[in-house]
MOPAC internal coordinates of N, CA, C and O (Angstrom, degrees):
PM7 1SCF
backbone

  N    0.0000 0     0.00 0     0.00 0    0    0    0
  C    1.3788 1     0.00 0     0.00 0    1    0    0
  C    1.4581 1   114.55 1     0.00 0    2    1    0
  O    1.2310 1   118.47 1   -38.46 1    3    2    1
  N    1.3182 1   120.52 1   141.54 1    3    2    1
  C    1.4674 1   115.18 1   179.90 1    5    3    2
  C    1.5534 1   111.46 1   -84.56 1    6    5    3
  O    1.2310 1   121.99 1    -3.73 1    7    6    5
  N    1.2942 1   113.79 1   176.27 1    7    6    5
  C    1.4850 1   121.89 1  -171.17 1    9    7    6
  C    1.6135 1   113.68 1   -62.77 1   10    9    7
  O    1.2310 1   123.07 1   141.12 1   11   10    9
  N    1.2940 1   111.73 1   -38.88 1   11   10    9
  C    1.4235 1   117.10 1  -177.19 1   13   11   10
  C    1.5772 1   111.94 1   -67.25 1   14   13   11
  O    1.2310 1   121.94 1   138.26 1   15   14   13
  N    1.3454 1   113.90 1   -41.74 1   15   14   13
  C    1.4371 1   121.59 1   178.72 1   17   15   14
  C    1.5588 1   108.85 1   -65.42 1   18   17   15
  O    1.2310 1   119.33 1   141.99 1   19   18   17
  N    1.3198 1   118.89 1   -38.01 1   19   18   17
  C    1.4641 1   122.06 1   179.25 1   21   19   18
  C    1.5813 1   106.25 1   -67.07 1   22   21   19
  O    1.2310 1   120.02 1   137.91 1   23   22   21
  N    1.2976 1   117.57 1   -42.09 1   23   22   21
  C    1.4006 1   117.80 1   176.91 1   25   23   22
  C    1.4914 1   118.67 1   -61.68 1   26   25   23
  O    1.2310 1   121.81 1   143.77 1   27   26   25
  N    1.3571 1   114.13 1   -36.23 1   27   26   25
  C    1.5315 1   121.24 1   175.74 1   29   27   26
  C    1.5480 1   106.92 1   -64.84 1   30   29   27
  O    1.2310 1   121.84 1   130.01 1   31   30   29
  N    1.3136 1   114.09 1   -49.99 1   31   30   29
  C    1.5224 1   116.13 1   174.68 1   33   31   30
  C    1.4570 1   115.50 1   -51.79 1   34   33   31
  O    1.2310 1   121.49 1   135.23 1   35   34   33
  N    1.3350 1   114.76 1   -44.77 1   35   34   33
  C    1.4567 1   119.34 1   176.91 1   37   35   34
  C    1.5453 1   109.89 1   -62.82 1   38   37   35
  O    1.2310 1   119.72 1   138.98 1   39   38   37
  N    1.3229 1   118.13 1   -41.02 1   39   38   37
  C    1.4320 1   119.11 1  -179.96 1   41   39   38
  C    1.4843 1   113.86 1   -67.37 1   42   41   39
  O    1.2310 1   118.44 1   144.40 1   43   42   41
  N    1.3356 1   120.58 1   -35.60 1   43   42   41
  C    1.4104 1   124.54 1   174.32 1   45   43   42
  C    1.4538 1   114.34 1   -61.13 1   46   45   43
  O    1.2310 1   119.95 1   149.86 1   47   46   45
  N    1.3762 1   117.69 1   -30.14 1   47   46   45
  C    1.5144 1   122.65 1  -177.34 1   49   47   46
  C    1.5960 1   108.05 1   -92.92 1   50   49   47
  O    1.2310 1   119.70 1   174.90 1   51   50   49
  N    1.2507 1   118.18 1    -5.10 1   51   50   49
  C    1.4592 1   120.47 1  -179.57 1   53   51   50
  C    1.5297 1   115.00 1   -68.48 1   54   53   51
  O    1.2310 1   118.94 1   -51.99 1   55   54   53
  N    1.2773 1   119.63 1   128.01 1   55   54   53
  C    1.4482 1   123.19 1  -178.23 1   57   55   54
  C    1.5287 1   111.31 1   -60.14 1   58   57   55
  O    1.2310 1   120.51 1   148.01 1   59   58   57
  N    1.3664 1   116.63 1   -31.99 1   59   58   57
  C    1.4794 1   120.90 1  -179.51 1   61   59   58
  C    1.5658 1   107.74 1   -71.91 1   62   61   59
  O    1.2310 1   120.97 1   137.77 1   63   62   61
  N    1.3214 1   115.75 1   -42.23 1   63   62   61
  C    1.4792 1   118.37 1   175.09 1   65   63   62
  C    1.5210 1   116.49 1   -58.99 1   66   65   63
  O    1.2310 1   121.85 1   136.78 1   67   66   65
  N    1.3214 1   114.06 1   -43.22 1   67   66   65
  C    1.4427 1   122.61 1   179.03 1   69   67   66
  C    1.4813 1   109.00 1   -62.90 1   70   69   67
  O    1.2310 1   119.08 1   136.19 1   71   70   69
  N    1.3365 1   119.37 1   -43.81 1   71   70   69
  C    1.4895 1   126.42 1  -178.00 1   73   71   70
  C    1.5815 1   106.62 1   -63.22 1   74   73   71
  O    1.2310 1   122.55 1   135.35 1   75   74   73
  N    1.2801 1   112.72 1   -44.65 1   75   74   73
  C    1.5232 1   119.62 1  -178.75 1   77   75   74
  C    1.5063 1   107.38 1   -63.11 1   78   77   75
  O    1.2310 1   116.87 1   133.56 1   79   78   77
  N    1.2402 1   123.56 1   -46.44 1   79   78   77
  C    1.5403 1   123.41 1  -178.17 1   81   79   78
  C    1.4734 1   109.42 1   -67.12 1   82   81   79
  O    1.2310 1   119.01 1   144.07 1   83   82   81
  N    1.3334 1   119.50 1   -35.93 1   83   82   81
  C    1.4754 1   121.10 1   178.53 1   85   83   82
  C    1.5051 1   109.58 1   -68.18 1   86   85   83
  O    1.2310 1   119.36 1   137.63 1   87   86   85
  N    1.3550 1   118.82 1   -42.37 1   87   86   85
  C    1.4516 1   121.19 1   175.81 1   89   87   86
  C    1.5562 1   111.65 1   -60.75 1   90   89   87
  O    1.2310 1   120.89 1   133.50 1   91   90   89
  N    1.2818 1   115.90 1   -46.50 1   91   90   89
  C    1.4614 1   121.07 1   179.58 1   93   91   90
  C    1.5274 1   111.55 1   -62.51 1   94   93   91
  O    1.2310 1   120.15 1   131.83 1   95   94   93
  N    1.2743 1   117.31 1   -48.17 1   95   94   93
  C    1.4694 1   120.98 1  -178.52 1   97   95   94
  C    1.6013 1   107.13 1   -64.84 1   98   97   95
  O    1.2310 1   118.48 1   141.35 1   99   98   97
  N    1.3330 1   120.51 1   -38.65 1   99   98   97
  C    1.4642 1   119.51 1  -178.95 1  101   99   98
  C    1.5927 1   107.57 1   -66.66 1  102  101   99
  O    1.2310 1   118.41 1   137.93 1  103  102  101
  N    1.2360 1   120.64 1   -42.07 1  103  102  101
  C    1.4247 1   125.12 1   179.39 1  105  103  102
  C    1.5878 1   107.44 1   -59.65 1  106  105  103
  O    1.2310 1   121.68 1   127.36 1  107  106  105
  N    1.3497 1   114.40 1   -52.64 1  107  106  105
  C    1.4626 1   119.82 1  -178.54 1  109  107  106
  C    1.5641 1   112.97 1   -58.89 1  110  109  107
  O    1.2310 1   121.55 1   141.97 1  111  110  109
  N    1.4108 1   114.64 1   -38.03 1  111  110  109
  C    1.4814 1   119.62 1   171.62 1  113  111  110
  C    1.3461 1   116.21 1   -60.50 1  114  113  111
  O    1.2310 1   120.34 1   134.44 1  115  114  113
  N    1.3618 1   116.95 1   -45.56 1  115  114  113
  C    1.4913 1   122.27 1  -179.14 1  117  115  114
  C    1.5563 1   109.42 1   -62.03 1  118  117  115
  O    1.2310 1   121.21 1   131.73 1  119  118  117
  N    1.3672 1   115.28 1   -48.27 1  119  118  117
  C    1.4631 1   121.03 1  -178.85 1  121  119  118
  C    1.5432 1   108.64 1   -60.30 1  122  121  119
  O    1.2310 1   119.70 1   135.90 1  123  122  121
  N    1.3106 1   118.18 1   -44.10 1  123  122  121
  C    1.4104 1   118.78 1   175.83 1  125  123  122
  C    1.5088 1   117.71 1   -57.39 1  126  125  123
  O    1.2310 1   121.25 1   134.09 1  127  126  125
  N    1.3642 1   115.21 1   -45.91 1  127  126  125
  C    1.4156 1   119.85 1   173.88 1  129  127  126
  C    1.6180 1   116.93 1   -59.82 1  130  129  127
  O    1.2310 1   125.11 1   141.92 1  131  130  129
  N    1.3168 1   107.79 1   -38.08 1  131  130  129
  C    1.5516 1   116.11 1   178.27 1  133  131  130
  C    1.4632 1   109.70 1   -63.37 1  134  133  131
  O    1.2310 1   121.14 1   128.30 1  135  134  133
  N    1.3922 1   115.42 1   -51.70 1  135  134  133
  C    1.4620 1   117.90 1  -177.10 1  137  135  134
  C    1.5318 1   109.13 1   -64.65 1  138  137  135
  O    1.2310 1   119.42 1   139.71 1  139  138  137
  N    1.3412 1   118.70 1   -40.29 1  139  138  137
  C    1.5098 1   117.84 1  -179.28 1  141  139  138
  C    1.5300 1   111.91 1   -65.58 1  142  141  139
  O    1.2310 1   120.75 1   145.21 1  143  142  141
  N    1.3144 1   116.18 1   -34.79 1  143  142  141
  C    1.4528 1   120.63 1   178.84 1  145  143  142
  C    1.5438 1   111.61 1   -68.42 1  146  145  143
  O    1.2310 1   121.09 1   136.67 1  147  146  145
  N    1.2966 1   115.53 1   -43.33 1  147  146  145
  C    1.4544 1   119.32 1   175.61 1  149  147  146
  C    1.4712 1   113.85 1   -59.84 1  150  149  147
  O    1.2310 1   118.70 1   130.57 1  151  150  149
  N    1.3703 1   120.08 1   -49.43 1  151  150  149
  C    1.3850 1   119.74 1  -177.73 1  153  151  150
  C    1.5423 1   112.36 1   -76.43 1  154  153  151
  O    1.2310 1   119.58 1   151.05 1  155  154  153
  N    1.3820 1   118.41 1   -28.95 1  155  154  153
  C    1.4781 1   116.03 1   174.83 1  157  155  154
  C    1.5876 1   111.14 1   -69.61 1  158  157  155
  O    1.2310 1   120.64 1   148.75 1  159  158  157
  N    1.2420 1   116.38 1   -31.25 1  159  158  157
  C    1.5093 1   117.10 1   174.75 1  161  159  158
  C    1.5477 1   111.53 1   -65.62 1  162  161  159
  O    1.2310 1   120.97 1   141.59 1  163  162  161
  N    1.3354 1   115.76 1   -38.41 1  163  162  161
  C    1.4080 1   120.26 1   175.76 1  165  163  162
  C    1.5101 1   113.38 1   -66.04 1  166  165  163
  O    1.2310 1   119.84 1   130.01 1  167  166  165
  N    1.3988 1   117.92 1   -49.99 1  167  166  165
  C    1.4709 1   119.70 1   179.20 1  169  167  166
  C    1.5448 1   112.37 1   -67.85 1  170  169  167
  O    1.2310 1   119.87 1   150.06 1  171  170  169
  N    1.3692 1   117.85 1   -29.94 1  171  170  169
  C    1.3786 1   122.13 1   172.75 1  173  171  170
  C    1.4508 1   111.76 1   -61.73 1  174  173  171
  O    1.2310 1   120.24 1   137.10 1  175  174  173
  N    1.3431 1   117.15 1   -42.90 1  175  174  173
  C    1.4882 1   121.79 1  -178.76 1  177  175  174
  C    1.5033 1   106.18 1   -69.01 1  178  177  175
  O    1.2310 1   118.02 1   140.58 1  179  178  177
  N    1.2832 1   121.38 1   -39.42 1  179  178  177
  C    1.5123 1   121.68 1   171.82 1  181  179  178
  C    1.5143 1   116.14 1   -58.10 1  182  181  179
  O    1.2310 1   120.78 1   141.26 1  183  182  181
  N    1.2303 1   116.11 1   -38.74 1  183  182  181
  C    1.4999 1   122.72 1  -177.99 1  185  183  182
  C    1.4978 1   108.92 1   -76.83 1  186  185  183
  O    1.2310 1   119.09 1   128.89 1  187  186  185
  N    1.2575 1   119.34 1   -51.11 1  187  186  185
  C    1.4768 1   122.75 1  -166.53 1  189  187  186
  C    1.5689 1   115.92 1  -101.73 1  190  189  187
  O    1.2310 1   121.28 1   167.17 1  191  190  189
  N    1.3188 1   115.16 1   -12.83 1  191  190  189
  C    1.4751 1   116.04 1   176.60 1  193  191  190
  C    1.4784 1   111.40 1  -132.31 1  194  193  191
  O    1.2310 1   120.70 1  -123.21 1  195  194  193
  N    1.3090 1   116.27 1    56.79 1  195  194  193
  C    1.5271 1   118.20 1  -176.38 1  197  195  194
  C    1.4959 1   114.71 1   -64.50 1  198  197  195
  O    1.2310 1   121.01 1   149.83 1  199  198  197
  N    1.4546 1   115.68 1   -30.17 1  199  198  197
  C    1.4048 1   117.17 1   174.28 1  201  199  198
  C    1.5249 1   113.59 1   -62.11 1  202  201  199
  O    1.2310 1   121.63 1   133.54 1  203  202  201
  N    1.3106 1   114.49 1   -46.46 1  203  202  201
  C    1.5134 1   123.37 1   179.31 1  205  203  202
  C    1.5193 1   106.56 1   -57.65 1  206  205  203
  O    1.2310 1   120.75 1   132.81 1  207  206  205
  N    1.3402 1   116.17 1   -47.19 1  207  206  205
  C    1.5072 1   116.63 1  -172.24 1  209  207  206
  C    1.4845 1   106.45 1   -69.27 1  210  209  207
  O    1.2310 1   117.06 1   154.27 1  211  210  209
  N    1.2795 1   123.20 1   -25.73 1  211  210  209
  C    1.5503 1   125.11 1   178.52 1  213  211  210
  C    1.5061 1   116.93 1   -84.68 1  214  213  211
  O    1.2310 1   122.03 1   173.44 1  215  214  213
  N    1.3781 1   113.72 1    -6.56 1  215  214  213
  C    1.4139 1   120.73 1  -179.89 1  217  215  214
  C    1.5505 1   108.58 1   -62.53 1  218  217  215
  O    1.2310 1   121.09 1   -35.24 1  219  218  217
  N    1.3097 1   115.52 1   144.76 1  219  218  217
  C    1.4366 1   125.30 1  -178.06 1  221  219  218
  C    1.4669 1   108.73 1   -90.13 1  222  221  219
  O    1.2310 1   120.86 1   -45.24 1  223  222  221
  N    1.3553 1   115.96 1   134.76 1  223  222  221
  C    1.5142 1   122.61 1   176.21 1  225  223  222
  C    1.5230 1   109.10 1   -89.10 1  226  225  223
  O    1.2310 1   120.90 1   -22.81 1  227  226  225
  N    1.3512 1   115.88 1   157.19 1  227  226  225
  C    1.3925 1   117.99 1   176.96 1  229  227  226
  C    1.5269 1   116.59 1   -51.38 1  230  229  227
  O    1.2310 1   120.88 1   147.71 1  231  230  229
  N    1.2581 1   115.93 1   -32.29 1  231  230  229
  C    1.4786 1   121.41 1   176.26 1  233  231  230
  C    1.4420 1   115.78 1   -70.00 1  234  233  231
  O    1.2310 1   121.33 1   165.95 1  235  234  233
  N    1.3122 1   115.06 1   -14.05 1  235  234  233
  C    1.5232 1   118.19 1  -177.48 1  237  235  234
  C    1.4985 1   121.80 1   106.51 1  238  237  235
  O    1.2310 1   122.13 1   169.00 1  239  238  237
  N    1.3433 1   113.52 1   -11.00 1  239  238  237
  C    1.4868 1   118.87 1   177.36 1  241  239  238
  C    1.5510 1   107.22 1   -92.22 1  242  241  239
  O    1.2310 1   125.25 1    -6.33 1  243  242  241
  N    1.3855 1   107.51 1   173.67 1  243  242  241
  C    1.5532 1   110.76 1   175.44 1  245  243  242
  C    1.5384 1   109.23 1   -93.43 1  246  245  243
  O    1.2310 1   121.89 1   -17.25 1  247  246  245
  N    1.2871 1   113.99 1   162.75 1  247  246  245
  C    1.5172 1   118.07 1   179.58 1  249  247  246
  C    1.5208 1   106.23 1   -64.44 1  250  249  247
  O    1.2310 1   119.69 1   136.26 1  251  250  249
  N    1.3966 1   118.20 1   -43.74 1  251  250  249
  C    1.4864 1   121.67 1   178.14 1  253  251  250
  C    1.5060 1   113.63 1   -52.63 1  254  253  251
  O    1.2310 1   120.55 1   137.99 1  255  254  253
  N    1.4208 1   116.56 1   -42.01 1  255  254  253
  C    1.4262 1   118.56 1   178.10 1  257  255  254
  C    1.4509 1   112.15 1   -61.55 1  258  257  255
  O    1.2310 1   118.72 1   134.49 1  259  258  257
  N    1.3604 1   120.05 1   -45.51 1  259  258  257
  C    1.4020 1   120.21 1  -177.81 1  261  259  258
  C    1.4832 1   114.04 1   -69.84 1  262  261  259
  O    1.2310 1   120.34 1   145.71 1  263  262  261
  N    1.3269 1   116.96 1   -34.29 1  263  262  261
  C    1.5007 1   121.20 1   172.75 1  265  263  262
  C    1.4751 1   110.61 1   -63.53 1  266  265  263
  O    1.2310 1   118.85 1   141.68 1  267  266  265
  N    1.2731 1   119.80 1   -38.32 1  267  266  265
  C    1.5096 1   123.45 1   178.31 1  269  267  266
  C    1.5074 1   109.78 1   -60.70 1  270  269  267
  O    1.2310 1   121.69 1   135.70 1  271  270  269
  N    1.3659 1   114.37 1   -44.30 1  271  270  269
  C    1.4498 1   118.73 1  -175.71 1  273  271  270
  C    1.6012 1   108.86 1   -71.80 1  274  273  271
  O    1.2310 1   119.89 1   145.54 1  275  274  273
  N    1.2520 1   117.81 1   -34.46 1  275  274  273
  C    1.4085 1   125.53 1   176.48 1  277  275  274
  C    1.5492 1   108.42 1   -65.42 1  278  277  275
  O    1.2310 1   120.84 1   137.40 1  279  278  277
  N    1.3462 1   116.00 1   -42.60 1  279  278  277
  C    1.4748 1   121.11 1  -179.24 1  281  279  278
  C    1.5155 1   111.76 1   -63.85 1  282  281  279
  O    1.2310 1   122.20 1   136.03 1  283  282  281
  N    1.3988 1   113.39 1   -43.97 1  283  282  281
  C    1.4489 1   116.49 1   178.00 1  285  283  282
  C    1.4834 1   112.37 1   -65.30 1  286  285  283
  O    1.2310 1   120.79 1   142.02 1  287  286  285
  N    1.2640 1   116.09 1   -37.98 1  287  286  285
  C    1.5261 1   118.95 1   177.76 1  289  287  286
  C    1.4454 1   110.92 1   -65.53 1  290  289  287
  O    1.2310 1   119.60 1   138.03 1  291  290  289
  N    1.3046 1   118.37 1   -41.97 1  291  290  289
  C    1.4888 1   121.59 1   178.59 1  293  291  290
  C    1.4970 1   105.78 1   -63.70 1  294  293  291
  O    1.2310 1   115.95 1   132.32 1  295  294  293
  N    1.2800 1   125.29 1   -47.68 1  295  294  293
  C    1.3689 1   125.83 1  -179.95 1  297  295  294
  C    1.4345 1   112.03 1   -52.32 1  298  297  295
  O    1.2310 1   119.14 1   132.41 1  299  298  297
  N    1.4123 1   119.24 1   -47.59 1  299  298  297
  C    1.3966 1   124.69 1   178.49 1  301  299  298
  C    1.5444 1   109.36 1   -62.26 1  302  301  299
  O    1.2310 1   119.84 1   134.67 1  303  302  301
  N    1.3112 1   117.90 1   -45.33 1  303  302  301
  C    1.4374 1   122.41 1   178.90 1  305  303  302
  C    1.5637 1   111.58 1   -57.63 1  306  305  303
  O    1.2310 1   122.32 1   134.76 1  307  306  305
  N    1.2818 1   113.17 1   -45.24 1  307  306  305
  C    1.5514 1   117.37 1   179.51 1  309  307  306
  C    1.4781 1   110.60 1   -61.98 1  310  309  307
  O    1.2310 1   117.93 1   141.28 1  311  310  309
  N    1.3820 1   121.54 1   -38.72 1  311  310  309
  C    1.3714 1   125.41 1  -176.63 1  313  311  310
  C    1.6107 1   105.16 1   -71.67 1  314  313  311
  O    1.2310 1   120.11 1   135.93 1  315  314  313
  N    1.2689 1   117.39 1   -44.07 1  315  314  313
  C    1.4850 1   121.48 1   173.82 1  317  315  314
  C    1.5103 1   113.70 1   -49.47 1  318  317  315
  O    1.2310 1   123.97 1   122.74 1  319  318  317
  N    1.3203 1   109.98 1   -57.26 1  319  318  317
  C    1.4920 1   121.52 1   176.97 1  321  319  318
  C    1.5020 1   114.82 1   -52.74 1  322  321  319
  O    1.2310 1   120.84 1   126.93 1  323  322  321
  N    1.2540 1   116.01 1   -53.07 1  323  322  321
  C    1.4654 1   120.99 1   177.55 1  325  323  322
  C    1.5782 1   111.09 1   -59.24 1  326  325  323
  O    1.2310 1   120.24 1   134.66 1  327  326  325
  N    1.2937 1   117.14 1   -45.34 1  327  326  325
  C    1.4742 1   117.87 1  -179.96 1  329  327  326
  C    1.5527 1   110.90 1   -63.88 1  330  329  327
  O    1.2310 1   122.18 1   130.95 1  331  330  329
  N    1.2869 1   113.43 1   -49.05 1  331  330  329
  C    1.5083 1   120.28 1   179.81 1  333  331  330
  C    1.5618 1   108.47 1   -53.21 1  334  333  331
  O    1.2310 1   121.46 1   127.63 1  335  334  333
  N    1.3104 1   114.80 1   -52.37 1  335  334  333
  C    1.4892 1   120.24 1  -174.69 1  337  335  334
  C    1.5662 1   108.32 1   -60.68 1  338  337  335
  O    1.2310 1   118.27 1   132.56 1  339  338  337
  N    1.3015 1   120.90 1   -47.44 1  339  338  337
  C    1.4555 1   122.65 1  -179.96 1  341  339  338
  C    1.5202 1   109.15 1   -63.02 1  342  341  339
  O    1.2310 1   118.62 1   135.52 1  343  342  341
  N    1.3712 1   120.24 1   -44.48 1  343  342  341
  C    1.4868 1   121.65 1  -173.60 1  345  343  342
  C    1.6118 1   110.35 1   -71.80 1  346  345  343
  O    1.2310 1   121.76 1   150.43 1  347  346  345
  N    1.3547 1   114.24 1   -29.57 1  347  346  345
  C    1.4419 1   113.53 1  -175.26 1  349  347  346
  C    1.5312 1   115.02 1  -102.55 1  350  349  347
  O    1.2310 1   120.07 1   162.85 1  351  350  349
  N    1.1809 1   117.47 1   -17.15 1  351  350  349
  C    1.5083 1   123.87 1   177.65 1  353  351  350
  C    1.4779 1   118.89 1  -106.46 1  354  353  351
  O    1.2310 1   122.22 1   121.00 1  355  354  353
  N    1.3204 1   113.36 1   -59.00 1  355  354  353
  C    1.4800 1   120.10 1  -167.15 1  357  355  354
  C    1.5512 1   111.39 1   -84.96 1  358  357  355
  O    1.2310 1   120.44 1   135.33 1  359  358  357
  N    1.3427 1   116.77 1   -44.67 1  359  358  357
  C    1.4478 1   121.43 1  -176.92 1  361  359  358
  C    1.5569 1   112.24 1   -63.09 1  362  361  359
  O    1.2310 1   120.82 1   135.46 1  363  362  361
  N    1.4087 1   116.04 1   -44.54 1  363  362  361
  C    1.4859 1   119.56 1   174.29 1  365  363  362
  C    1.5313 1   110.77 1   -59.98 1  366  365  363
  O    1.2310 1   119.40 1   135.86 1  367  366  365
  N    1.2634 1   118.75 1   -44.14 1  367  366  365
  C    1.4934 1   119.61 1   179.16 1  369  367  366
  C    1.5174 1   111.45 1   -64.37 1  370  369  367
  O    1.2310 1   119.65 1   144.95 1  371  370  369
  N    1.3138 1   118.27 1   -35.05 1  371  370  369
  C    1.4208 1   118.48 1   176.83 1  373  371  370
  C    1.6260 1   109.54 1   -68.53 1  374  373  371
  O    1.2310 1   119.38 1   136.18 1  375  374  373
  N    1.3487 1   118.78 1   -43.82 1  375  374  373
  C    1.3564 1   121.55 1   173.44 1  377  375  374
  C    1.5531 1   113.07 1   -55.68 1  378  377  375
  O    1.2310 1   118.68 1   138.58 1  379  378  377
  N    1.2622 1   120.12 1   -41.42 1  379  378  377
  C    1.3644 1   120.83 1   177.29 1  381  379  378
  C    1.5285 1   113.78 1   -64.01 1  382  381  379
  O    1.2310 1   121.19 1   138.84 1  383  382  381
  N    1.3411 1   115.33 1   -41.16 1  383  382  381
  C    1.4397 1   120.86 1   171.84 1  385  383  382
  C    1.5809 1   115.35 1   -57.71 1  386  385  383
  O    1.2310 1   121.13 1   137.94 1  387  386  385
  N    1.3486 1   115.44 1   -42.06 1  387  386  385
  C    1.3465 1   119.97 1   177.47 1  389  387  386
  C    1.5019 1   114.51 1   -71.38 1  390  389  387
  O    1.2310 1   122.40 1   147.62 1  391  390  389
  N    1.3103 1   113.00 1   -32.38 1  391  390  389
  C    1.5530 1   118.35 1   172.53 1  393  391  390
  C    1.4747 1   112.58 1   -67.48 1  394  393  391
  O    1.2310 1   120.18 1   142.63 1  395  394  393
  N    1.3533 1   117.26 1   -37.37 1  395  394  393
  C    1.4871 1   117.22 1   179.18 1  397  395  394
  C    1.5097 1   110.10 1   -68.96 1  398  397  395
  O    1.2310 1   118.39 1   151.46 1  399  398  397
  N    1.3378 1   120.66 1   -28.54 1  399  398  397
  C    1.4776 1   122.41 1   175.28 1  401  399  398
  C    1.5372 1   109.65 1   -67.49 1  402  401  399
  O    1.2310 1   120.33 1   141.06 1  403  402  401
  N    1.4240 1   116.97 1   -38.94 1  403  402  401
  C    1.4162 1   115.09 1  -175.51 1  405  403  402
  C    1.5773 1   111.45 1   -70.82 1  406  405  403
  O    1.2310 1   120.97 1   154.24 1  407  406  405
  N    1.3440 1   115.74 1   -25.76 1  407  406  405
  C    1.4708 1   121.22 1  -178.01 1  409  407  406
  C    1.5229 1   112.42 1   -85.02 1  410  409  407
  O    1.2310 1   120.42 1   162.05 1  411  410  409
  N    1.3351 1   116.81 1   -17.95 1  411  410  409
  C    1.4891 1   115.93 1  -178.98 1  413  411  410
  C    1.5079 1   111.98 1   -81.46 1  414  413  411
  O    1.2310 1   120.10 1   180.00 1  415  414  413

């Protein structure tokens, strides 16, 4: 086995790496459930409350239209939050772990 493969095997067995993967997976799971809950509430309202979704707001739009806009905005916000968290927390931690392997 070459040196890089041995380093990767060493990394996979590292307690710090295992903890990082667990944290990252837990965050991804929470975000997945949050996004699913948001969209399931929206689709549930479409299916079971069609009259409420068709109600006209004082501004002239329908409730369904505004909830659609809010749903899209929340989807974008979730994507931004997920990307920001990965780029600022988990990716630097992984880089530090890889750098520590190179110095050992």
